[in-house]
C-alpha positions in Angstrom: 71.5 -67.7 -0.9 68.0 -66.9 -1.9 69.2 -63.6 -3.3 72.0 -65.2 -5.2 69.6 -67.7 -6.8 67.2 -65.0 -7.6 70.1 -63.0 -9.2 71.3 -66.0 -11.2 67.8 -66.8 -12.4 67.2 -63.2 -13.4 70.5 -62.6 -15.2 71.4 -66.1 -16.4 70.5 -65.4 -20.1 72.6 -62.2 -20.1 75.6 -63.9 -18.5 75.5 -66.7 -21.2 75.4 -64.2 -24.0 78.3 -62.2 -22.5 80.4 -65.4 -22.2 79.7 -66.3 -25.8 80.7 -62.8 -27.0 83.9 -63.0 -25.0 84.8 -66.3 -26.5 84.1 -65.1 -30.1 86.2 -61.9 -29.5 89.0 -64.1 -28.1 89.0 -66.3 -31.2 89.0 -63.4 -33.5 92.1 -61.9 -31.7 94.0 -65.2 -31.8 93.1 -65.7 -35.5 94.3 -62.2 -36.3 97.7 -62.8 -34.6 98.2 -66.1 -36.5 97.5 -64.4 -39.9 99.8 -61.6 -39.0 102.7 -64.0 -38.3 102.1 -65.8 -41.6 102.1 -62.6 -43.6 105.3 -61.5 -41.9 107.2 -64.7 -42.9 105.8 -65.2 -46.4 107.3 -62.1 -48.2 110.8 -63.1 -47.2 110.3 -66.6 -48.7 108.7 -65.1 -51.9 111.6 -62.6 -52.2 114.1 -65.4 -51.8 112.4 -67.4 -54.6 112.2 -64.3 -56.9 115.8 -63.4 -56.2 116.9 -67.0 -57.0 114.9 -67.0 -60.2 116.3 -63.6 -61.2 119.8 -64.7 -60.5 119.3 -67.9 -62.6 117.9 -65.9 -65.5 120.7 -63.3 -65.3 123.3 -66.1 -65.4 121.6 -67.8 -68.4 121.4 -64.4 -70.2 125.0 -63.6 -69.6 126.0 -67.1 -70.8 124.0 -66.8 -74.0 125.2 -63.2 -74.6 128.8 -64.2 -74.3 128.3 -67.1 -76.7 126.5 -64.8 -79.2 129.3 -62.3 -79.0 132.0 -64.9 -79.8 130.3 -66.5 -82.8 129.7 -63.3 -84.9 133.4 -62.4 -84.5 134.4 -65.5 -86.3 131.9 -64.9 -89.1 132.9 -61.2 -89.4 136.6 -62.1 -89.7 136.0 -64.0 -92.9 133.5 -61.5 -94.3 135.8 -58.5 -93.8 138.8 -60.0 -95.6 140.4 -57.4 -97.8 140.5 -58.4 -101.5 141.6 -56.4 -104.5 140.9 -56.9 -108.2 142.3 -55.2 -111.3 139.6 -54.1 -113.8 140.9 -53.4 -117.3 139.7 -52.9 -120.8 136.5 -51.3 -122.0 135.3 -49.7 -118.7 135.0 -46.1 -117.8 137.4 -46.0 -115.0 140.0 -48.9 -115.2 142.0 -49.5 -112.0 142.4 -51.6 -108.9 139.4 -51.8 -106.6 138.8 -53.3 -103.1 136.0 -55.9 -103.0 134.6 -58.5 -100.6 134.3 -62.2 -100.9 130.6 -62.3 -101.7 130.9 -59.9 -104.7 130.9 -61.0 -108.4 132.3 -59.7 -111.7 129.2 -57.5 -112.3 130.0 -55.6 -109.0 133.6 -55.0 -110.0 132.5 -53.5 -113.3 130.1 -51.3 -111.5 132.9 -50.1 -109.3 134.9 -49.2 -112.4 132.1 -47.0 -113.6 130.4 -49.5 -115.9 131.1 -50.3 -119.6 132.2 -47.7 -122.1 130.6 -47.5 -125.6 133.1 -49.9 -127.2 132.7 -52.8 -124.7 131.9 -56.3 -126.0 129.4 -57.5 -123.2 128.8 -60.9 -124.8 132.1 -62.2 -123.6 131.8 -61.3 -119.9 130.9 -63.8 -117.3 129.1 -61.4 -114.9 128.1 -64.2 -112.4 131.7 -65.3 -111.7 132.8 -64.8 -108.1 135.7 -62.5 -107.4 139.0 -63.7 -105.9 142.0 -61.8 -104.6 144.5 -60.5 -107.2 142.0 -61.3 -110.0 142.2 -59.5 -113.4 138.9 -58.6 -115.0 139.4 -57.7 -118.7 136.4 -56.3 -120.6 137.2 -56.8 -124.4 136.4 -54.2 -127.1 134.0 -55.1 -129.9 135.8 -56.6 -132.8 139.0 -57.1 -130.8 141.1 -59.9 -132.3 142.2 -62.7 -130.0 140.0 -61.5 -127.1 139.6 -64.3 -124.4 136.4 -66.3 -124.3 136.2 -65.6 -120.6 136.9 -62.1 -119.4 138.3 -62.9 -116.0 141.6 -64.5 -115.1 143.5 -64.9 -111.9 147.2 -64.1 -111.7 149.2 -67.3 -111.3 152.8 -68.3 -112.0 153.6 -70.0 -115.3 154.0 -73.7 -115.2 156.4 -75.7 -117.5 153.3 -76.9 -119.5 152.2 -73.3 -120.0 155.7 -72.4 -121.2 155.7 -75.3 -123.7 152.3 -74.2 -125.1 153.4 -70.6 -125.4 156.6 -71.7 -127.3 154.5 -73.8 -129.7 152.2 -70.8 -130.4 155.2 -68.5 -131.0 156.7 -71.0 -133.5 153.4 -71.1 -135.4 152.8 -67.3 -135.5 156.5 -66.2 -135.7 158.6 -65.6 -132.6 159.9 -62.2 -133.8 156.5 -60.7 -134.7 154.9 -61.9 -131.4 157.7 -60.4 -129.3 157.4 -57.1 -131.1 153.6 -57.0 -130.7 153.9 -57.8 -126.9 156.1 -54.8 -126.4 153.5 -52.4 -127.9 150.7 -50.9 -125.7 147.2 -50.9 -127.1 145.7 -47.4 -126.9 142.2 -48.9 -126.7 142.7 -51.4 -123.9 145.5 -50.0 -121.7 144.6 -48.5 -118.4 146.1 -45.4 -116.8 149.0 -47.3 -115.2 149.9 -49.1 -118.5 149.8 -45.9 -120.5 152.3 -44.3 -118.2 154.8 -47.0 -119.2 155.1 -45.2 -122.5 158.1 -42.8 -122.9 157.1 -39.2 -122.1 153.6 -40.1 -120.9 152.8 -39.0 -117.3 149.7 -39.1 -115.3 148.2 -36.1 -117.0 148.6 -37.3 -120.5 147.4 -40.8 -119.6 144.2 -39.2 -118.3 143.8 -37.2 -121.6 144.1 -40.4 -123.6 141.5 -42.2 -121.5 139.2 -39.1 -121.6 139.4 -39.0 -125.4 138.7 -42.7 -125.6 135.6 -42.4 -123.4 134.3 -39.5 -125.5 135.1 -40.8 -129.0 135.3 -44.5 -128.6 138.2 -46.7 -129.5 141.1 -45.4 -131.7 140.7 -46.3 -135.4 144.5 -46.1 -136.0 147.5 -44.9 -134.1 147.7 -41.6 -136.1 144.4 -40.6 -134.3 146.5 -40.1 -131.2 147.6 -36.7 -132.6 144.0 -35.5 -132.1 144.3 -35.9 -128.4 145.1 -32.5 -126.7 148.8 -32.2 -125.9 150.0 -34.8 -128.5 151.7 -33.3 -131.5 153.8 -34.7 -134.3 156.9 -34.8 -132.3 155.3 -36.8 -129.4 153.6 -39.1 -131.9 156.9 -39.8 -133.6 158.5 -40.8 -130.3 155.6 -43.2 -129.5 154.8 -44.6 -132.9 156.9 -47.8 -132.5 155.5 -48.4 -129.0 151.7 -48.2 -129.6 149.1 -50.1 -131.5 145.3 -50.4 -131.7 
């Protein structure tokens, strides 16, 4: 017993320090195990949250994308509507041109090559919107009876229009008006109209338009003989069907 007491008295301090060290090490080990378990469980929860958030964002994106794809189709269907206008008169290239709903008279004249030298620009409403089957007529300077507005839309005649036309025919003379309406004006007729003349095909119609663009409007019908390919015989056959 005395030896044991002597041993305890001699090594008591060292024993206490050893116990404290063991307790500290044990606490560190336990704490490390708890931290490891938490780190193992946390990523799965975070991944679940991230996946859930990504799925919600993807669903919202697909919904907005489908809505945005449907709406532009409705707008485009109206914007791409095919329309055609007939440009006539004092322009470089008369004819029928395809236009869109947001275009105006100035755009149609540009499509026809612009004005020629004989155009009367003061009577053109350049800001007017274009409509399907519209006729755009550019008058010639000094032309008699040219319309105040240069654009009209084709429409069936009404009884009131027929009555007004009859009154005008009575005042001016029915016979002379009917004869004048059958003649084709060399200065205003387009390529299609010129081909309505007897013996005038596509080539000769192009020659008349080319001469008109180069020299301006015809001063009289006899000037037609100066166009290449038109001689006295051809002029004699056309004399009663043309005017200026």
